[in-house]
C-alpha positions as a Python dict, from the first residue, in 0.01 Angstrom:
ca = {
    (1, 'X'): (0, 0, 0),
    (2, 'X'): (310, -219, 54),
    (3, 'X'): (269, -581, -22),
    (4, 'X'): (211, -858, 247),
    (5, 'X'): (559, -941, 396),
    (6, 'X'): (547, -1326, 300),
    (7, 'X'): (439, -1214, -59),
    (8, 'X'): (704, -950, -121),
    (9, 'X'): (982, -1034, -382),
    (10, 'X'): (823, -1377, -426),
    (11, 'X'): (1021, -1500, -695),
    (12, 'X'): (1341, -1347, -558),
    (13, 'X'): (1628, -1606, -535),
    (14, 'X'): (1867, -1629, -267),
    (15, 'X'): (2159, -1615, -527),
    (16, 'X'): (1995, -1273, -638),
    (17, 'X'): (1952, -1154, -310),
    (18, 'X'): (2308, -1117, -243),
    (19, 'X'): (2362, -840, -520),
    (20, 'X'): (2413, -518, -343),
    (21, 'X'): (2283, -326, -657),
    (22, 'X'): (1946, -494, -619),
    (23, 'X'): (1906, -370, -256),
    (24, 'X'): (2036, -17, -349),
    (25, 'X'): (1775, -4, -597),
    (26, 'X'): (1486, -97, -375),
    (27, 'X'): (1596, 147, -116),
    (28, 'X'): (1627, 413, -354),
    (29, 'X'): (1341, 377, -593),
    (30, 'X'): (1054, 91, -502),
    (31, 'X'): (1073, 125, -127),
    (32, 'X'): (1217, 501, -91),
    (33, 'X'): (893, 623, 117),
    (34, 'X'): (956, 292, 370),
    (35, 'X'): (1354, 373, 360),
    (36, 'X'): (1304, 730, 455),
    (37, 'X'): (1060, 667, 746),
    (38, 'X'): (1252, 399, 891),
    (39, 'X'): (1596, 584, 867),
    (40, 'X'): (1499, 957, 831),
    (41, 'X'): (1734, 1237, 824),
    (42, 'X'): (1922, 1279, 1189),
    (43, 'X'): (2119, 1610, 1168),
    (44, 'X'): (2281, 1550, 1494),
    (45, 'X'): (2415, 1214, 1411),
    (46, 'X'): (2677, 1081, 1166),
    (47, 'X'): (2453, 1125, 904),
    (48, 'X'): (2660, 1008, 606),
    (49, 'X'): (2759, 678, 785),
    (50, 'X'): (2360, 638, 896),
    (51, 'X'): (2268, 641, 523),
    (52, 'X'): (2560, 439, 407),
    (53, 'X'): (2460, 137, 672),
    (54, 'X'): (2109, 119, 587),
    (55, 'X'): (2077, 245, 222),
    (56, 'X'): (2392, 63, 83),
    (57, 'X'): (2507, -238, 220),
    (58, 'X'): (2845, -365, 80),
    (59, 'X'): (2889, -714, 247),
    (60, 'X'): (2658, -986, 253),
    (61, 'X'): (2647, -988, 625),
    (62, 'X'): (2548, -570, 623),
    (63, 'X'): (2290, -686, 355),
    (64, 'X'): (2138, -901, 605),
    (65, 'X'): (2199, -686, 917),
    (66, 'X'): (2159, -330, 824),
    (67, 'X'): (2020, -265, 457),
    (68, 'X'): (1652, -116, 505),
    (69, 'X'): (1490, -350, 266),
    (70, 'X'): (1743, -635, 248),
    (71, 'X'): (1715, -717, 618),
    (72, 'X'): (1339, -756, 586),
    (73, 'X'): (1367, -995, 309),
    (74, 'X'): (1635, -1212, 460),
    (75, 'X'): (1454, -1233, 790),
    (76, 'X'): (1137, -1338, 621),
    (77, 'X'): (1329, -1609, 388),
    (78, 'X'): (1470, -1760, 697),
    (79, 'X'): (1145, -1755, 869),
    (80, 'X'): (993, -1961, 547),
    (81, 'X'): (1303, -2169, 550),
    (82, 'X'): (1241, -2242, 927),
    (83, 'X'): (875, -2364, 858),
    (84, 'X'): (556, -2259, 632),
    (85, 'X'): (310, -2418, 878),
    (86, 'X'): (359, -2144, 1166),
    (87, 'X'): (532, -1882, 997),
    (88, 'X'): (396, -1625, 1207),
    (89, 'X'): (494, -1766, 1529),
    (90, 'X'): (848, -1791, 1404),
    (91, 'X'): (835, -1432, 1301),
    (92, 'X'): (719, -1365, 1674),
    (93, 'X'): (977, -1559, 1825),
    (94, 'X'): (1252, -1398, 1623),
    (95, 'X'): (1142, -1038, 1653),
    (96, 'X'): (1069, -1045, 2011),
    (97, 'X'): (1403, -906, 2084),
    (98, 'X'): (1649, -730, 1882),
    (99, 'X'): (1960, -875, 2076),
    (100, 'X'): (1805, -1221, 2029),
    (101, 'X'): (1767, -1202, 1693),
    (102, 'X'): (2108, -1032, 1606),
    (103, 'X'): (2281, -1299, 1844),
    (104, 'X'): (2109, -1598, 1652),
    (105, 'X'): (2084, -1480, 1302),
    (106, 'X'): (2399, -1274, 1240),
    (107, 'X'): (2625, -1539, 1298),
    (108, 'X'): (2708, -1768, 985),
    (109, 'X'): (2744, -2103, 1197),
    (110, 'X'): (2392, -2069, 1319),
    (111, 'X'): (2174, -1868, 1039),
    (112, 'X'): (2313, -2079, 763),
    (113, 'X'): (2171, -2415, 890),
    (114, 'X'): (1805, -2415, 912),
    (115, 'X'): (1790, -2706, 1125),
    (116, 'X'): (2004, -2509, 1393),
    (117, 'X'): (1792, -2189, 1382),
    (118, 'X'): (1461, -2383, 1395),
    (119, 'X'): (1611, -2589, 1707),
    (120, 'X'): (1725, -2258, 1843),
    (121, 'X'): (1372, -2124, 1837),
    (122, 'X'): (1202, -2426, 1952),
    (123, 'X'): (1447, -2461, 2270),
    (124, 'X'): (1418, -2069, 2370),
    (125, 'X'): (1036, -2115, 2346),
    (126, 'X'): (1018, -2442, 2542),
    (127, 'X'): (1264, -2311, 2815),
    (128, 'X'): (1058, -1983, 2839),
    (129, 'X'): (751, -2186, 2916),
    (130, 'X'): (941, -2376, 3188),
    (131, 'X'): (1016, -2019, 3367),
    (132, 'X'): (1379, -1991, 3207),
    (133, 'X'): (1341, -1670, 3034),
    (134, 'X'): (1548, -1493, 2782),
    (135, 'X'): (1873, -1325, 2939),
    (136, 'X'): (2072, -1139, 2728),
    (137, 'X'): (2422, -1245, 2862),
    (138, 'X'): (2330, -1613, 2896),
    (139, 'X'): (2181, -1639, 2541),
    (140, 'X'): (2507, -1475, 2387),
    (141, 'X'): (2699, -1745, 2592),
    (142, 'X'): (2477, -2005, 2454),
    (143, 'X'): (2552, -1882, 2086),
    (144, 'X'): (2914, -1853, 2139),
    (145, 'X'): (2918, -2216, 2273),
    (146, 'X'): (2711, -2318, 1936),
    (147, 'X'): (2972, -2080, 1735),
    (148, 'X'): (3261, -2281, 1915),
    (149, 'X'): (3092, -2618, 1863),
    (150, 'X'): (3006, -2531, 1470),
    (151, 'X'): (3355, -2469, 1435),
    (152, 'X'): (3471, -2824, 1535),
    (153, 'X'): (3200, -3039, 1395),
    (154, 'X'): (2939, -3054, 1140),
    (155, 'X'): (2608, -2941, 1321),
    (156, 'X'): (2409, -3002, 969),
    (157, 'X'): (2497, -3353, 985),
    (158, 'X'): (2286, -3420, 1308),
    (159, 'X'): (1926, -3537, 1291),
    (160, 'X'): (1696, -3314, 1437),
    (161, 'X'): (1694, -3540, 1801),
    (162, 'X'): (2068, -3538, 1820),
    (163, 'X'): (2098, -3166, 1737),
    (164, 'X'): (1819, -3052, 1987),
    (165, 'X'): (1998, -3278, 2244),
    (166, 'X'): (2340, -3118, 2190),
    (167, 'X'): (2188, -2737, 2191),
    (168, 'X'): (1955, -2808, 2480),
    (169, 'X'): (2249, -2906, 2702),
    (170, 'X'): (2443, -2616, 2589),
    (171, 'X'): (2135, -2409, 2641),
    (172, 'X'): (2097, -2509, 2988),
    (173, 'X'): (2465, -2485, 3058),
    (174, 'X'): (2467, -2114, 2980),
    (175, 'X'): (2170, -2053, 3186),
    (176, 'X'): (2297, -2237, 3488),
    (177, 'X'): (2555, -1967, 3568),
}
């Protein structure tokens, strides 16, 4: 039986989670049955690349995005950083749509700053409750605007109110098209 998600690898530190060898070992040994069931043999696909992507992730981005075990740990790690109070709600918000998750978390400018991630989740939840529902292209436009802004300013220096004001304006602009 697998451990509860929040309790899996509880002593693992971020610095150690950047080591490719660690994730490969978990995929090939400790979580092999999960890795095989999640990424089974597919004879009609490019099998070697399929296994390389999900079992061997040679870059930091691939460890978070593609590795069968690493991606789960990094996402739960991010959810723990965002909040400990409503962890399940944050997981639900992040995993409701794979494009939403990847558009937000696979960009260094957003996922590296916990306040930015939590503010994005908060804004999308609030706007959804107001009837402005997730739209793939609009959300991607929103994330591009955040990336552009993050390249020109220090989003981490803004307090929560300032950050929400800036990001909410960008969100509404992206969804007004």
